[in-house]
N, C-alpha and C positions, 0 to 999 in steps of 0.2 A: 969759525972761518973754515976750518978743515972740512966740516960737514957740508958747508955750502959748496965748496969746491968739488967735493966728491959727488954730490947730487947733480951739480951742473954738468959735470963731465960724463956721468953715467946716463943721464936722461936721454940724450940723443941715441945712445946705444940701445936703451930699452925700447924706444920708438921703432928703431930699425928691426929689432927682434920681433916685436908684437905686431907690426904692420901686416905681414903676410897672414897671420892668424885672424886679425880683425877683418881683412878683406875676404878671407875664406868663409868666416862666420856670416858676413854680410851677404855673400852669394848664396849661402844655404838657407837664409830666412825666406819664407814663402811670401809671395805677393798675391793677395786675394782680390785685388781690384778688378781684374778682368772677369773673374768668376762671378763677382757680385753684379757687375754690369750686365752680364749675359743671362744670369739666372734669377736675379733679384725680382724681376717683374712677374715671375711665376709664383711668388710667395704672396699669400693673402692674409688679411686680418679677419678674424671671425668674432662677431659679437652675438650673444644669445640673450633672449628674454624669456623668463619663466614667470607666469602669473601664479602666485600663491593664493589659492582660494581659501576663504574662511573655513570651509569644511575640511580642506587638507590641513589647515593650520591646527585644527583641533586634534589631529592625529598624534600630535606630540604627547597627548595624555594617554599613555598606554595602559591597557587593562592590567590590573595586578593579578588576574585570575587566569588559570589554564583554559585552553579552548574547550575542554570537556567538562569544565566546572559549570554548574547551573547558574552561578552568579555572573559568568562571562556574558551571557546574553542580556542580563539585566543591565550590566555596565555598558554594553554596546548601545542599548536603547536609551538609557537615562543618565549614564555617567558623564557625558560630555555636553550636556545641555548648558545654555547660557545662564549664568547665575544672575539673580535679580540685582539691579544696581550697577552691574558691570557694563562698560561701554560696548556697543556692538562690534563684532570682529569685522574687519574690512579686508578686501583683497589688496595685495600689493605685488609689485614687480621685482623680481630678482634678476640682475644682469651680471654677465660674466664675459671675459675676453679670452681669446685663444688665437691660434695660427693654423695655417693649412697650406697646401700647395696644389697647383693645377696639374692634373694628369693629362688632359686632352683639351684641344682647342675649343670643343663644344661645352666646356664647363664642368667636367668631372673633377672633384677635389677630394683629396685625402686629408683626414685630420684624426684627432683622438676621439674615442667614444665619449670620454668624460667631458670633452669640450661641448658637445651637443646634447648630452644626456638630459632628458626630461624638458628640453627647451620647447616653448610654444612658438618661438620665432627665431630663425637663424639668419643673420645678415652677413654678407661677404663684401669686404672692401678691397678693391684692387689698388695697385700702386699709382694708377692714374686718377685716383679719387672716385671712380665710379663705384656705386654700391648696388648689390643685387640681393633679393630675398632668395634663400636657398631651401631646397627640399632635401630632407634626410632620406637617402635611399636604403640605408641600413646601418646598424652599429653592432659591434661585437664586444661585449664587456670583458670577456675573458682575455682577449688580446689588446683591448683598448684601441681598436681601429674602427673608424667610421667613414662612410662614403656619402658625400653630399653632391648636389648638382645645382648649378645656376643656369638660367636661360641666357646664354651669350654665345658668341662665335668669334673665331679668329683670335682666341686668347693664346698668350705665350704658355708653353708647357715645359715642365722639367724633363731632364734626361734621367734615366734610371740606371743605377750601377749594379755591379755584381758583388754581393756581400762576401762571397767565398774568396774574393781576391783582396779584401780589406785586411790590412795588417796592423797589428798592435804597434803603436808608436807612430803611425801615419797621421799626417795633419788632416783635420776635418774642420768644417765650418757650419755654423747654424745661423739661420735668419728667422726672425720671429718678432713678436711684440711683447717683450717682457714689461710687466706692469703697465701695458698700454702704449709703450713707446714703439711706434710702428716701424717695421723694417729695420730693426736693430741687428747688427752683424757681430757675432762673437766667434772666436776660433780657439782650437786646442788640438789635442791628439787623442787617438784611440787608446784608452787605458787597458781595456780587456775586451774579449769577445766571448759570447756564450755564457754570459753572467746570469746566474739563477738568483732571483729575488724571492723573499718570503711571500707565500700565498700567490705566487705567479708561476704557474706550471706549464704554460704554453708558449712562452716567449724566451728565446735565448738572447738576452739583451746585449746591446753594444754599450760598454761603459766608456765614457769620455771625461775629460776635464774641461770641456767647453762650458762657459758660463751660461747656465740655463736657469730661468726664473719663472714665476707664475706669469702666464701670457705667452710663453714660448711653446706651451703644449700644442702638439699637432703640427708644428713646423718642421721643415726638412733639415736633415743632416747631410751635408755635401762632402764628397771627397775632392781632392785637388783637381780632378778632371771635370768638375762641375756636374757630377752625377749624384743623384740622391741615393744614399745607402741606408737611411733610416728615418724614422719619425721620432722626434724628441718627445718623450712621454713622462719621465719621472726624474725627480732629484732626491738625493739623500741629504737631509738638512735638519738640524735641530731648531733653526731659527726661521725657516721658510725661505731663506735666500740661498744663493749658490755658494757651495763650499768646494766646488771642483769634483763633485760626484754626481754625474748626470747619466741617464740611461735612455737609449733609443731603441725602438722596435726595428729589427732588421727589415729592409724593404722587401725581401722575398717573402717573409711571413705576412707582411701587410698586403702584398699583391695577391697572395692566395686568398686572404680574407676578402679583399676587394672584389675579386672575380666571383666568389660565392654570393656576396651581397648584391652585386650587380645582376647576377642570374636569377636569384630567388628571394633576396631580401633577408636571408638568414644564413647562418653558418652551420654546416653539418660536421660533427666530429665523431671519430671512432671511440669505442669504449669496450673494454673486455671484462670489467667487473672485479677488480682486485684492489686491495689496499697494499701499498708497498712502503718500504722504508730504505734508508741509505745503509749500505754495507760499510763497516769499519774494519780495521785490521784484526781486532779480536774476534769479530763475527766470522770473518773470512777464515781465520784459523780454526774455529770450532766447526765450520762447515767443510773444512778440508780444501778450501780454495787457495791458490797460490798467492793471490793478491786481492785487495779490497776493490771489487768492481761489481757492476750489475745492480739490479733492483731486487731486494728481498721481498718475497710475497708473504705478507703477514696475515692476510685474510682473503678467501675466495668466496664471493657472494653465491648463494644458492640459486641455481637456474641461470647463472650468467654465462656468457660465451666462454669465459675462462674455465668454469667448472665443466661445461660440456666438452671443452677441448682437452681436458685432462690435467689442467694446472692444479697444483697442490700447495697448501701452506708449507712454507719452508723451502720452496723452489727459489732459485736465484736466476732471474732472467738475464741472460748475457747478450742475446741478440734478438731483434725483432725485425722480421723480413730482411735479414742479412745486415741490418744496421746495428753497430755495436752500442750496447747500453753501458756506458762508462760509469754513470751515476743514476740514481733513481729518477731524477728530473728528466733525463733523456727519454725514459720510457713514456712519461706523460706526453711529451711533445711528439714523439714518433707515433704513438697510438692515436693521439688526438688528430694528427694530420692524415691518418689512414681513413679512406672512405668506408662508411658502414656497408656491410655485406661482403667486404673483401675477404679472401682466404689468405691468412697470414701464417708464416712459419715462425715459431718461437724456439730458440735454443735455451735450455735451462740446465743449471747445475743441480743434480739430484742424487743424493747418496753416493757422492764421490765420482760421478761421471756425468757427461753431457748427454742430454736427451733432446730430441726434436719433436715438437708438437705442432699440430695444425689447428688453427682457431678461426672461426668465422666472426669477424669483428662486428660488434653491435653499434648502436648509435647512442650518443650521450644525450640525455634529456636536457631541456632548457634549464630546468631547476632540479637540483638534487633532492631526492626524497628525504623525509625526516627519519632520523635514526630512532630506534626504540630505546626507551629509557628503562633499564632493568630496575626492579625494586630492591629491597633489602636482601643482601646476599649472605649476611652473617649466619654462620652455623653455630648457634649457642650450645655450649656444652657445660655440664656440671664441673668437670675438671679441665683446667687449661691444657692445651696440647703440648707435647714435648717439643723442645727446640732441637733441630737437626744440625748437622755439621756446617751448614750454610748460615746458621743463626736464624732460621725460619721456623716459626710455629705454624703448622699446617693443619687443616681439618678436611675431612671428606665432605662432599656435597650430597645432599639428599636428591632423590629423583625429582621432587617438586622444585627444588632450587635450580637444578639443571634446566628443567623445562621453563622456568621463569626467566632465566638468563638466555636461553636458546642455545645450549651446548649439550653435547653427549658425554663429555668426559672432562676431567680437570679436578684440581684441589685448590682450596681457598687458603690464601695467606692471611692468617689471623694476626700475626705480629712479626715484626722484624727486630731481632735482638743484635746487640753488639755492633751496630753500624754495618750490617750486611751490605755487600757491594751490589752494583747492578741497578740501583734506583728502584728496587722492589718496594712496594708499599702495602700496608694492610688493606685488604679488600681486593687485591689483585687475584686473579685466578690463573694458576699455572696449567696450561693445556698440553705442552710438550717440552721435551728436553732434547737438545742436540749436542752430541759430543763426537769429535773425530769423524764428522760427516754423516753420522747416523742419527736420525730423528725418531724419538719414541713418544707416542702419545701417553699421557699420564692419566691413569684410571683411579689411583688411590694413593693415599699418603704412604702406605706400606710399600707400594711399588716404587714410588719416587725415592724414598730413603734407601731402598735396596739398590737402586741404580747408582745413587751417590756413593754408596759404600764400595762399589766396584771401580770408581773413577779415581785416578791418581790426583792428589791435592794440587799439583801444578798444572793440571789440564784446564784449558779454556773451554767453558761450556756456554750454550745459549739457551735461554728459556723463551718459549712462546707464551705470552700471557694475554689475558683479556682484562682490560681496564675500562670500565664503563662501556661505551659503545665501540671502543677501538680494540684491535688486536695488534700487538707490537712484539718485537723480539728484543730481549735484553741480554747482554753478554756479561758473564762473570769470569774474569781472568784470574786464574790461580785461586782455587777455592780455599785452601788452607783448612784448619780445623778450628771451629769456634769454641 
């Protein structure tokens, strides 16, 4: 009875206290109805058809031989023939769905490149149920942006926003066709900006928690002013469905691609010819940098714009054309957006000070060339090599081995003892050692061990190594004595 009296008496008081907060919360919740009514008609559904021919079908049987193997040609001619008694292979159609949005009243539409990739027919359906056959004006796989065109006029077009003004935590809305459910509306907030994804070097993605599913690809991401700020492109999911991690291509990136596709049908990107990697705290310490920033140059291609401009392995690129390079991914995007033939200034950290270089930017080819595959690099010896203070068993390389791998100097890691740090592996070739901002090329095991003997055991050092076709830097923090 006492409990009932207490609850009955306090309930009105709680209502009085919570009412202002409930009203304020209600006022803060966004209303998307006006946005959808005004902009929804500019969102389209895209369906594609790809005819899979029997000849293309047979390509799934890949040759087990290398291209230069004499058996490869035999396999190409006879290895994929129809076997007796098997039913004949038939052509079939593969269909897929996606989304897009109208840029202009005359029918220019932006979508994802993967939505229209390899399609034999692209159909666009408007909200008024009209359907048009579309022409693909161009597609860029590296940014996943495609421009298509339908023959129509007087179409509703979207408004475009300014991504630089987009803030983390801001409400955003997506319209698309998830799983084929046309013109579905979902909303959320901006989770992050400038997000770098694995194998995606040219797009600083907008991350949101908007529900995005298959079929939303290519659709617009709106801000609360009804402006498109991105193209919904990818989701992170183990199941294939939305878990609140979706990524959109910023509209400024998409428009740059669109303009190039409209003008020439392809995208031209800058290239300087370097391999880079991320700086970390330990590397920054060994290179004498105050903080971990920039892009560490692990390899400079021979004859490349970088080599001609004076870039060296071990340089840390801090700025490109005055734009700060906070992390290695920034450099890929900045250089990629630079027009080939441009004269660009690069600020690099080299031997404890900043130097400025001028480079003429080259053009990135449509497809990267194949890397050479070095043969056996092992230097067999009658006696096993001694283990140094890093726990490494090293051996000198012969002139023939160096020529085979394509290097002028270096020592081979024969074995790694006692759990040596730095992820070094047998077969790695140590090309250079950096300590306290000074980089030294390694010519012999004797020289390398002599350098180690002069370095304090608490010092952080960085090794430039060649591993297969790649050159990378590895940092060893506090050597100790093995």
